[in-house]
N, C-alpha and C positions, 0 to 999 in steps of 0.2 A: 494430416488435417491442420491447420492454427486454428485452435481454442483459445488463444490469448496473445496481448503482447509479450509480459514478460511472467518465465516461470521462474519458480528457484529452486535452490538445493542446500542441503543442510547436510556436513558431514558431523557424522555422527560414529563412525565404523571403528576408531580405532583403540582397542582394548588395552592401550600404553598410556594412549595421551589424552581423549575424548571422556569430559567427565558430562554426560548430558542429562545428569539427575540433579548433577549438583543445584541447590536453592539458592535462589537470588530474592528474597525477600521473599512472598509465600509462596512461590511456583519454579518449578526446575526450568534450567535455563533454558531446554530445548524447545517447553510452551513456550516462554516469553520470545525466543526466535520466531516461533512459528503465530504467533498471535502479533507480533510487529509486521511481519510478511503477510498477513491477513490484511491488517489496518492501512497497508502499503498497497490493495489492491493486486499484490501477484498473487498470480495464480498459472499454472498447476506448483504442489508443494512436494518436491522430493528428500524425503530424506533417508537416507544412505544410513544402513543401523549394520550393525555389529556389536559393541557397547553395550551390553544391559537393554540387549533388546527386545527382552517379553516383557520387560516394564517402561521402556521407551514407548511401544506400541500401547500399550496399554493407556499412560499417560494421553496421547495424542488421540484415542481412538474414534472421538467426538470431534473432529477437526479437522474431518476428509483429504488428510494427507495420504502420498504417497509411498509406500514404503519399499525399499530394494536392498538387499542385505547384501555389503561387500562380504565374501567370502573369507579373503584373507585379511581376516581383521586382528589377529595377533599384531602385527608390524604395516599394516599397510601404509603404502606412501600418499600424501593429501591430494598427487593426480588420479591415485587409480579411482578414490572416490567424486571428483570432478570428471570421468570421464563416464561412471554410471548414472551419475546424475546425466550427464548430458545426450547419451545413449537411447535413454527416455524423452528428453525432452526434445530430440530433434523432428522439427517436423511440426511441435505443437504450438511454438511463442515465436516472437524473432530475436529477444535476448534472453538471458538470463540473467539473474542477481546469485550470487554462490557466497556463502559463508561457513568456513567451521565453526563446527558448535562453543568451539570453547571462544567464540568473541559474540558473546550478547548484546552489551550495553551500547546499539546503535538502536536509536528510536524510528519510527515507523514516520515521524515524518520526512528525516535523510531521504529513505525509502521512495517514501510517494511522489517528493520532489525530483528525483530519478525520472522515475516512471511520467511525470509529466510533462516534464522536459521533451522527452524523445516524441510525448503524443504531440509536442508542438513542433515537432522539426517538422514534420510531416503535415500538420495543418496550413490547407489553402487560406488564402487572404481574403481576409472578413471582415466587418463589421464589429463584431466582438464574440464569445465565446460564456458556456455552459462549462462547471468544472465540475461535476458530479461522482464520486468515486460510486465505484461498483457493483458495490454491497448496499444501496442505499435505493430501492427499484422502486420507491411508492411515493415518491411526491408526485403531486397533484398537478395536472397540466397547468390548472389557470396560475400557478405557484412560476411558473416560468412564464407564462402571458403578463403577469404583473411584473416581474422584474423588466422585462423587456419593454412595457410601457412605461418605465421610470426611468427610464438610460436616459440622460442627457445627451442631445446633439452636438453642444458646443465645447465640451472639456473628456480627456480619458476620465473613465472612473472603473469602479468595482462595487456591483451594489449584491449585498449582501442580504437573503430573507432572512427577517429577525423572529424567534417565537417567545416571547416571554421577555423580552429586552434581550437575547441573547444572540448571536450570530449564527445560523447554521449554514448548511447547503441547499442547494448550489450557488455558488456566488457565480455573476453575468462579468465578464472580466472583459473589458474594453481591450480590442486587438492591439493597443498601439503599449499594451505592458508586457506582450511577448518578449520582446527584447530583455527587459528588465529580469523577469523571472528566467530564462533562458542565460544571464550573465550569473544570478545570484550564487553564492558560493558560501553563504554563512550557518551556521548552525540554528535550528528551529525550526528549517523548511521553511512553507508560504506565509505561517504564520508571525512572523519575524519579520516576513519580507512587508508583509500589510502594517506591520508597527510603523514601516517605514514611510510606508505612503497615506498615513492617516486621512490627510487633506482630501486625500478620491475617495476615499470610502462613503457609500451612499447605504442605509439602513432602510430597508423595505418592509414593514410589518406583513405578515401572512398570517390565515389559519390553516394551515397544515400540520400534521405531527407527521409528516412524510420526510419534513426539514431536517429530524433530529434521530431517524428512526432506521437504525439498520438491518440485516437481514439477522444479526444473535438477538435485537431486540424486537424483533417483528414474532421471530421463531418462539421467546417466551411469553407472548400473549396467548 
């Protein structure tokens, strides 16, 4: 049974090459990758373990990831970890994002833009669409209605709800921006794209804490 559009696999098995606990800043690279995947809405996440397995599990114990051990972790082929992850994800999602643990420096924006493009490919024609990360479930109904009411009919626009003067989610995006998003290949994801479209941005002040509150924030309240 499918449970998401895009799942993720992180290969951290090789005792020879993988360094999942190498620190970048204040956190291990394995944790950085998982956080980037989660911020991009990737789920489920499979960590193929082997190297420093117990400590990897400890570091990620509260992140809701799936651990599967590669029994051939002394000198495994990377393709073997891919196959292990694929076997678990088979039937659970439409696509998969894969990375070796030693490649941690991509950003959530890069992953999120990939996920958005995939969704847009299958979207039927409409006047406009909301773009909401999967971990922001408490946006109020009135916020959606206010954005819809503020949408102009005479020109393409992107309407952002604002709270305290800051842009938040979900933007309401005119369908005519679909092709612009699909063709964008630059760094920085949608944030960079919107910088190029400032003349089309409309800010709509709202009274809704849900526009900035993701599941991690909500869980700490």
